[in-house]
C-alpha positions as MATLAB code, in Angstrom:
seq = 'MAAAEATEVLQQCGCKGIRTCLICEGQRCGDPPWQLSPQKTHHFLYCSDSGWAVGAEDSDFEGWAFPFPGVTLIEDFVTREEEAEMVRLMDRDPWKLSQSGRRKQDYGPRVNFRKQKLKMAGFCGLPSFSREVVRRMGLYPGLEGFQPVEQCNLDYCPERGSAIDPHLDDAWLWGERLVSLNLLSPTVVSMHREAPGSLLLCAAPSAEALGDSVIAPSRSVPCQEVEVAIPVPCRSLLVLAGAARHQWTHAIHRRHIEARRVCATFRELSAEFGPGGAQQDLGRELLQMALSFQGRPV';
ca = [
       0.000    0.000    0.000;
       1.381    3.451   -0.906;
       2.284    5.803    1.953;
      -0.473    8.295    1.048;
      -3.082    5.558    0.919;
      -1.912    4.120    4.243;
      -2.155    7.560    5.899;
      -5.678    8.037    4.538;
      -6.793    4.660    5.886;
      -5.434    5.484    9.346;
      -7.469    8.717    9.370;
     -10.754    6.986    8.595;
     -13.127    5.423   11.088;
     -16.000    2.956   10.708;
     -17.219    2.963   14.329;
     -20.907    3.267   15.214;
     -22.796    3.608   18.471;
     -20.715    2.956   21.589;
     -17.837    1.281   19.746;
     -14.705    3.333   19.253;
     -11.147    3.249   17.943;
      -8.137    5.529   18.365;
      -9.232    7.551   15.316;
     -12.658    8.630   16.602;
     -11.475    8.858   20.207;
      -8.967   11.473   19.069;
     -11.676   13.401   17.200;
     -14.267   13.564   19.990;
     -14.314   16.378   22.534;
     -15.558   16.413   26.106;
     -16.228   13.449   28.334;
     -16.521   10.257   26.286;
     -20.064    8.821   26.180;
     -18.624    5.307   25.927;
     -16.900    3.068   28.446;
     -14.338    0.350   28.088;
     -15.404   -3.152   29.039;
     -14.802   -3.723   32.765;
     -11.659   -5.627   33.570;
     -12.181   -9.132   34.855;
     -10.823   -9.726   38.325;
      -9.325  -13.176   37.903;
      -7.128  -14.162   34.975;
      -6.547  -17.704   33.734;
      -4.354  -18.940   30.897;
      -5.495  -21.682   28.524;
      -3.015  -24.539   28.209;
      -3.388  -26.288   24.849;
      -1.452  -29.349   26.025;
      -3.887  -30.116   28.854;
      -7.107  -28.376   27.739;
      -7.295  -26.670   31.159;
      -7.463  -22.988   32.121;
      -4.766  -22.356   34.725;
      -4.594  -19.451   37.177;
      -2.169  -16.741   36.139;
       1.177  -16.492   37.898;
       1.227  -14.242   40.979;
      -2.577  -14.215   41.085;
      -4.942  -15.357   43.851;
      -5.582  -18.510   41.823;
      -2.046  -19.434   40.822;
      -1.825  -23.224   40.974;
      -5.568  -23.668   40.466;
      -7.344  -24.652   37.273;
     -10.545  -25.850   35.629;
     -11.243  -27.844   32.434;
     -11.853  -25.618   29.424;
     -13.297  -27.830   26.662;
     -14.065  -26.905   23.069;
     -10.753  -25.317   22.057;
      -8.393  -26.742   19.438;
      -5.183  -24.939   18.508;
      -3.188  -26.124   15.484;
       0.172  -24.376   15.252;
       2.006  -23.750   11.962;
      -1.100  -24.542    9.956;
       0.347  -22.609    7.023;
       3.939  -21.823    6.091;
       5.479  -18.344    6.060;
       5.346  -18.396    2.262;
       1.668  -19.365    2.224;
       0.902  -16.679    4.791;
       2.614  -13.974    2.728;
       0.820  -15.045   -0.453;
      -2.608  -15.136    1.218;
      -2.199  -11.622    2.629;
      -0.882  -10.362   -0.713;
      -3.976  -11.671   -2.470;
      -6.279  -10.232    0.208;
      -4.669   -6.805   -0.179;
      -5.410   -6.812   -3.915;
      -9.105   -6.420   -3.045;
     -10.551   -3.440   -1.163;
     -10.963   -3.560    2.601;
     -14.114   -2.032    4.106;
     -13.993    0.029    7.283;
     -15.544   -1.779   10.241;
     -16.180   -1.246   13.939;
     -13.543   -0.707   16.650;
     -10.696    0.092   14.289;
     -10.980   -3.022   12.145;
     -11.239   -3.439    8.370;
     -13.035   -6.378    6.783;
     -13.659   -8.440    3.676;
     -16.760  -10.661    3.581;
     -17.245  -13.725    1.405;
     -20.732  -14.951    2.172;
     -24.459  -14.259    1.938;
     -25.899  -10.999    3.199;
     -27.602  -11.827    6.495;
     -30.098  -10.061    8.757;
     -29.645  -12.079   11.942;
     -32.377  -10.231   13.849;
     -35.005  -11.104   11.237;
     -33.320  -14.405   10.346;
     -33.240  -13.641    6.649;
     -30.460  -13.881    4.078;
     -29.793  -12.983    0.456;
     -27.446  -14.597   -2.046;
     -27.035  -11.347   -3.981;
     -23.382  -10.735   -4.804;
     -22.128  -13.939   -3.188;
     -20.183  -16.093   -5.631;
     -18.087  -18.255   -3.339;
     -15.068  -18.287   -1.082;
     -11.850  -16.872   -2.585;
      -9.723  -19.150   -4.746;
      -6.734  -18.914   -2.391;
      -8.761  -20.601    0.371;
      -9.294  -23.858   -1.515;
      -6.112  -25.480   -0.179;
      -6.706  -24.097    3.323;
     -10.166  -25.679    3.468;
      -8.884  -28.986    2.096;
      -6.139  -29.073    4.711;
      -8.580  -28.401    7.550;
     -10.373  -31.676    6.909;
      -7.174  -33.625    7.599;
      -7.183  -32.719   11.303;
      -9.140  -34.455   14.099;
     -12.200  -32.453   15.024;
     -12.453  -30.835   11.595;
     -13.612  -33.845    9.613;
     -16.401  -32.845    7.260;
     -15.905  -29.130    7.874;
     -17.384  -27.274    4.896;
     -17.380  -23.507    5.354;
     -20.034  -21.422    3.692;
     -18.650  -18.061    4.797;
     -15.225  -16.463    5.181;
     -14.667  -13.163    6.932;
     -11.237  -11.530    6.783;
     -10.505   -8.975    9.506;
      -7.554   -6.587    9.502;
      -6.292   -5.312   12.880;
      -3.803   -2.466   13.285;
      -2.351   -0.984   16.514;
      -2.325    2.520   14.988;
      -6.133    2.346   14.751;
      -6.557    0.766   18.182;
      -8.216   -2.269   16.609;
     -10.148   -4.660   18.863;
     -13.333   -6.712   18.955;
     -15.804   -6.731   21.835;
     -16.854   -9.910   23.694;
     -19.527  -11.652   21.620;
     -21.114  -14.967   20.707;
     -21.404  -15.818   17.024;
     -24.917  -16.422   15.717;
     -26.227  -19.987   16.039;
     -29.260  -19.751   13.714;
     -27.178  -19.783   10.526;
     -23.674  -20.689   11.680;
     -22.901  -24.183   12.880;
     -20.961  -25.860   15.641;
     -17.375  -24.985   14.720;
     -15.813  -21.542   14.322;
     -12.413  -21.756   12.642;
      -9.963  -18.835   12.509;
      -6.590  -18.616   10.783;
      -4.280  -16.105   12.472;
      -1.824  -14.325   10.158;
       1.066  -11.815   10.397;
       1.332  -11.536   14.199;
       0.431  -13.441   17.362;
      -2.477  -12.348   19.535;
      -4.578  -13.390   22.528;
      -8.251  -14.380   22.369;
      -9.965  -13.459   25.639;
     -12.879  -15.618   26.783;
     -15.613  -14.441   29.154;
     -18.720  -16.034   30.623;
     -21.549  -13.826   31.848;
     -23.650  -16.620   33.339;
     -24.424  -16.512   37.072;
     -22.905  -19.073   39.372;
     -19.368  -20.195   40.022;
     -16.631  -22.246   38.401;
     -15.239  -25.111   40.456;
     -11.456  -25.181   40.625;
      -8.999  -27.996   41.229;
      -5.315  -27.976   41.964;
      -3.685  -27.520   38.559;
      -2.836  -31.011   37.275;
       0.691  -31.897   36.302;
       1.397  -33.414   32.903;
       1.800  -36.820   34.560;
      -1.573  -36.574   36.327;
      -3.685  -35.659   33.303;
      -4.638  -39.264   32.601;
      -5.585  -39.999   36.211;
      -9.022  -39.714   37.764;
     -10.612  -36.279   38.103;
      -9.314  -34.247   41.026;
     -11.999  -33.207   43.522;
     -12.706  -29.470   43.323;
     -11.873  -27.494   46.439;
     -12.204  -23.820   45.433;
     -14.608  -21.789   43.360;
     -14.688  -18.429   41.608;
     -17.673  -16.441   40.243;
     -18.041  -16.972   36.485;
     -18.466  -13.276   35.787;
     -15.109  -12.435   37.362;
     -13.081  -14.784   35.158;
     -11.208  -14.128   31.926;
      -9.446  -16.973   30.105;
      -6.632  -15.952   27.767;
      -5.923  -18.177   24.753;
      -2.521  -17.331   23.224;
      -2.766  -17.687   19.439;
       0.577  -17.864   17.606;
       1.096  -16.523   14.121;
       0.037  -18.897   11.306;
      -1.998  -21.049   13.692;
      -5.583  -22.277   13.371;
      -7.991  -21.796   16.289;
     -11.192  -23.853   16.501;
     -13.987  -23.016   18.963;
     -16.748  -25.577   19.482;
     -19.044  -26.835   22.245;
     -18.906  -24.760   25.442;
     -16.181  -22.486   24.070;
     -18.437  -21.685   21.108;
     -21.814  -21.358   22.842;
     -21.227  -20.507   26.516;
     -18.133  -18.310   26.479;
     -17.924  -15.050   24.554;
     -14.684  -14.313   22.737;
     -12.913  -10.990   22.280;
      -9.587   -9.448   21.321;
      -8.431   -6.537   23.454;
      -6.667   -3.543   21.984;
      -3.580   -4.230   24.098;
      -3.131   -7.591   22.365;
      -2.703   -6.048   18.900;
       0.972   -5.092   18.750;
       1.441   -5.274   14.955;
      -0.739   -5.726   11.890;
      -2.846   -8.869   12.268;
      -5.067  -10.468    9.646;
      -7.570  -13.114   10.655;
      -9.616  -15.289    8.281;
     -12.625  -16.811   10.058;
     -14.535  -19.663    8.426;
     -18.081  -20.649    9.408;
     -20.115  -23.735    8.577;
     -23.901  -24.046    8.373;
     -26.139  -24.922   11.306;
     -28.257  -28.086   11.373;
     -31.274  -26.104   10.166;
     -29.529  -25.639    6.816;
     -28.032  -29.139    6.680;
     -29.468  -32.431    5.384;
     -32.886  -33.008    6.916;
     -33.108  -29.441    8.205;
     -35.972  -27.059    7.561;
     -33.853  -25.062    5.087;
     -31.743  -27.816    3.615;
     -32.379  -26.712    0.009;
     -31.084  -23.220    0.708;
     -28.180  -24.698    2.617;
     -27.258  -26.913   -0.324;
     -27.314  -23.888   -2.649;
     -25.149  -21.845   -0.288;
     -22.626  -24.631    0.121;
     -22.389  -25.290   -3.608;
     -21.735  -21.614   -4.231;
     -19.223  -21.278   -1.383;
     -17.131  -24.260   -2.442;
     -16.874  -23.071   -6.043;
     -14.008  -20.876   -4.759;
     -14.744  -18.176   -7.305;
     -15.596  -15.435   -4.846;
     -14.769  -11.771   -4.436;
     -15.572   -9.703   -1.324;
     -19.261   -8.750   -1.180;
];
């Protein structure tokens, strides 16, 4: 991108409502009408080797943990050369301004989630450079039969203060697995659970004890005071399913964007649009179009 074009992009803002970025925050005067999300009191770190969330060092819950199912992290899913080529091809197409300092490219149907309606207009498939990525996904345990019908590319930049608020992805149209490919720089996905009640904690298991019987819980912590950090290395694939998909919101804080980051998120169809579902015919049409790999951003 030319220097003049880069400067222009950094001066533009796509925020609406209470969401903000560094661009609009610098343009507003007076007391800000928005507030940052409250900081969680207790921090845990997801351990991909054990599948447990472990209390952060020097915290009140250091040495304590709880199972955190539904997360799969596949490191080095693409090579450095593949990463560079994918981002090069993405940058050939225009990026649209989005909320909270992000830019986006959408490959998928136009959806009104509130009214549960969608339109095929303009959608002609996932991009050609994703064909090999999708094929490779199906080779990994837990991703058998994964057929994405939508791809959303998000561009994060520290100069814009890019972030994404805690949220749950829609479950009417999108299916069980959310799959994200992290490119250009590492980040941290922060998980929150707003449900009432408490999480039961055990003494953090050692690697040798993971195969033993479940350790009896002996401490608890309110769900709403917990944040679980999932470190996501560059070029890795993150899969959220089960409880991590439906019960825990996911977010990326501004402080965890230290360099340009591009994320490609792939979504499959829900059971309603699958074989035997109420909208299986529409689902079949969407899937056929998506997997033609002839798409441009809509």
